[in-house]
C-alpha positions as CSV (number, residue, x, y, z in Angstrom):
1,S,91.3,-56.9,102.1
2,F,87.8,-57.0,100.6
3,V,87.9,-53.6,98.8
4,G,91.5,-54.2,97.6
5,F,90.5,-57.5,96.2
6,V,87.3,-56.2,94.6
7,V,89.2,-53.4,92.9
8,T,91.2,-56.1,91.0
9,L,88.5,-58.7,90.6
10,F,87.2,-57.6,87.2
11,S,90.7,-57.7,85.7
12,Y,91.4,-61.0,87.5
13,L,88.3,-62.7,86.1
14,C,89.3,-61.6,82.6
15,M,92.8,-63.0,83.2
16,I,91.4,-66.4,84.0
17,G,89.2,-66.6,80.9
18,F,86.0,-64.6,81.5
19,S,85.0,-62.2,78.8
20,M,84.3,-58.6,79.9
21,E,80.6,-59.3,79.8
22,E,80.9,-62.5,81.8
23,A,83.2,-60.9,84.4
24,L,80.2,-59.1,85.9
25,L,78.1,-62.2,86.4
26,P,79.7,-63.9,89.5
27,G,79.3,-60.7,91.6
28,T,75.7,-60.4,90.4
29,V,74.9,-64.0,91.3
30,G,76.5,-63.4,94.7
31,N,74.5,-60.3,95.3
32,A,71.3,-62.1,94.3
33,A,72.1,-64.9,96.7
34,T,72.3,-62.3,99.5
35,A,68.5,-62.0,99.6
36,L,68.1,-65.8,99.8
37,F,70.7,-66.1,102.5
38,A,69.2,-63.3,104.5
39,L,65.8,-65.0,104.5
40,I,67.3,-68.2,105.7
41,L,69.9,-66.8,108.1
42,V,68.2,-63.9,109.9
43,P,65.8,-66.1,111.9
44,Q,68.8,-68.3,112.9
45,L,71.2,-65.5,114.1
46,P,69.9,-65.3,117.7
47,R,70.4,-69.1,118.0
48,L,73.8,-68.9,116.4
49,G,75.0,-66.1,118.6
50,V,77.3,-63.1,117.7
51,W,80.6,-64.9,118.3
52,R,79.8,-68.0,116.3
53,A,78.3,-65.9,113.5
54,N,81.4,-63.8,113.4
55,L,83.7,-66.8,113.5
56,L,81.7,-68.5,110.8
57,G,81.7,-65.3,108.7
58,H,85.5,-65.1,108.8
59,S,85.7,-68.7,107.8
60,C,83.4,-68.0,104.9
61,W,85.7,-65.1,103.9
62,I,88.6,-67.5,103.8
63,M,86.7,-70.0,101.7
64,A,85.4,-67.3,99.3
65,Y,89.0,-66.1,98.6
66,M,90.2,-69.6,98.1
67,L,87.3,-70.2,95.7
68,W,88.0,-66.9,93.9
69,G,91.7,-67.6,93.6
70,P,93.4,-71.0,93.3
71,I,90.3,-73.1,93.1
72,S,88.9,-71.1,90.2
73,I,92.2,-71.3,88.4
74,A,92.5,-75.1,89.0
75,C,88.9,-76.1,88.5
76,G,87.2,-73.7,86.2
77,K,84.8,-70.9,85.6
78,A,81.9,-72.2,87.8
79,F,83.8,-71.5,91.0
80,P,83.8,-67.7,90.9
81,Y,80.0,-68.0,91.0
82,I,80.2,-70.1,94.1
83,A,82.8,-67.7,95.5
84,G,80.4,-64.8,95.0
85,C,77.7,-66.6,97.0
86,V,80.0,-67.6,99.8
87,Q,81.2,-64.0,99.9
88,S,77.6,-62.8,100.3
89,L,77.2,-65.2,103.2
90,A,80.4,-63.9,104.8
91,F,79.0,-60.3,104.7
92,L,75.7,-61.4,106.2
93,L,77.5,-63.1,109.1
94,T,80.4,-60.7,109.9
95,V,78.9,-57.2,109.5
96,P,75.8,-57.6,111.8
97,S,77.7,-59.7,114.3
98,L,80.4,-57.1,114.6
99,Q,77.9,-54.3,115.0
100,T,76.0,-56.3,117.6
101,M,79.2,-57.0,119.6
102,V,80.0,-53.2,119.7
103,S,76.4,-52.3,120.7
104,Q,76.3,-54.9,123.4
105,R,79.5,-53.6,125.0
106,V,79.2,-49.8,124.7
107,S,76.8,-47.5,126.4
108,A,74.0,-46.0,124.3
109,S,75.6,-42.5,124.4
110,D,78.9,-43.9,123.0
111,Q,77.6,-46.2,120.3
112,A,77.6,-43.6,117.5
113,K,81.2,-42.7,118.4
114,C,82.3,-46.4,118.2
115,Q,80.5,-47.1,115.0
116,G,82.0,-43.8,113.5
117,A,85.5,-44.9,114.6
118,I,85.0,-48.3,113.0
119,G,83.8,-46.5,109.8
120,A,86.8,-44.2,109.8
121,V,89.2,-47.2,110.2
122,N,87.4,-48.9,107.3
123,V,87.9,-45.8,105.1
124,L,91.6,-45.8,105.9
125,G,91.7,-49.5,105.0
126,V,90.0,-48.7,101.7
127,F,92.7,-46.2,100.8
128,V,95.5,-48.5,101.7
129,G,93.8,-51.6,100.2
130,I,93.2,-50.0,96.8
131,A,96.8,-48.8,96.5
132,F,98.3,-52.1,97.9
133,Y,96.3,-54.4,95.7
134,S,96.3,-52.5,92.5
135,S,99.9,-51.4,92.6
136,I,101.7,-54.2,94.4
137,L,99.7,-57.5,94.5
138,F,97.9,-57.5,91.2
139,D,100.1,-58.4,88.2
140,A,98.3,-58.5,84.8
141,T,101.2,-60.5,83.4
142,A,101.2,-63.2,86.1
143,Q,100.9,-66.8,85.0
144,G,99.5,-69.9,86.6
145,F,98.6,-69.8,90.3
146,E,100.6,-66.6,90.7
147,R,97.4,-64.9,89.3
148,S,95.7,-65.8,92.5
149,R,98.0,-63.7,94.7
150,P,95.5,-61.0,95.6
151,A,92.9,-63.7,96.6
152,L,95.6,-65.6,98.7
153,V,96.6,-62.4,100.5
154,S,93.0,-61.6,101.3
155,G,92.5,-65.2,102.5
156,A,95.5,-64.9,104.8
157,L,94.2,-61.6,106.2
158,S,90.8,-63.2,106.7
159,A,92.6,-66.0,108.6
160,V,94.3,-63.4,110.8
161,C,90.8,-61.9,111.5
162,L,89.5,-65.4,112.4
163,A,92.3,-65.9,114.8
164,L,91.9,-62.5,116.4
165,T,88.2,-63.1,116.8
166,A,88.8,-66.5,118.4
167,V,91.2,-64.8,120.9
168,A,88.7,-62.0,121.6
169,R,85.9,-64.6,122.1
170,K,88.1,-66.5,124.6
171,W,89.0,-63.2,126.4
172,D,85.3,-62.3,126.5
173,S,84.3,-65.6,127.9
174,I,86.7,-65.1,130.8
175,D,86.5,-61.4,131.5
176,H,83.5,-60.1,129.5
177,T,85.6,-57.0,128.6
178,V,87.2,-57.4,125.2
179,I,88.7,-53.9,125.3
180,P,89.5,-52.9,128.9
181,T,88.8,-49.4,130.0
182,W,90.8,-47.4,132.7
183,E,88.1,-48.4,135.2
184,D,89.0,-52.0,134.7
185,Y,92.5,-51.4,136.0
186,E,91.5,-49.4,139.0
């Protein structure tokens, strides 16, 4: 959902009143915030734990998309800047926590294969996301809150990821095997 949304973000910001020059700034502010968040967050990650970090990250994705979408439309041009910062925090929480979850559950000889498979699925998602968001979800003639449809769909997909992560965490706390192997059934 991220790549699909980002593909339409520049046009969306212009639709809600940003000039072409201004439309670059919320993402720039968000990227600059990444360094600050990393300095604060990295020392806290071991105490936070991978599951909580991932759950918090997905919650930040939901908040970022709501800030990008309906809140920016309703409340004004300051909120895309906040959305960019929250989105940066979401990245810092979800990406390393997911990589850590995989590395903790896979043997050293299989880690490259798993990370490669995750990368391949991400690439497929990019292809589908770009086509879906730019051809179906984004409407340059939309009015009112209908303009926030791409952000709302991304927020809904983030909520699904949050729910799936909560289920996986519960499963992991019971069985310690999120994805069972054939040996688990023997």
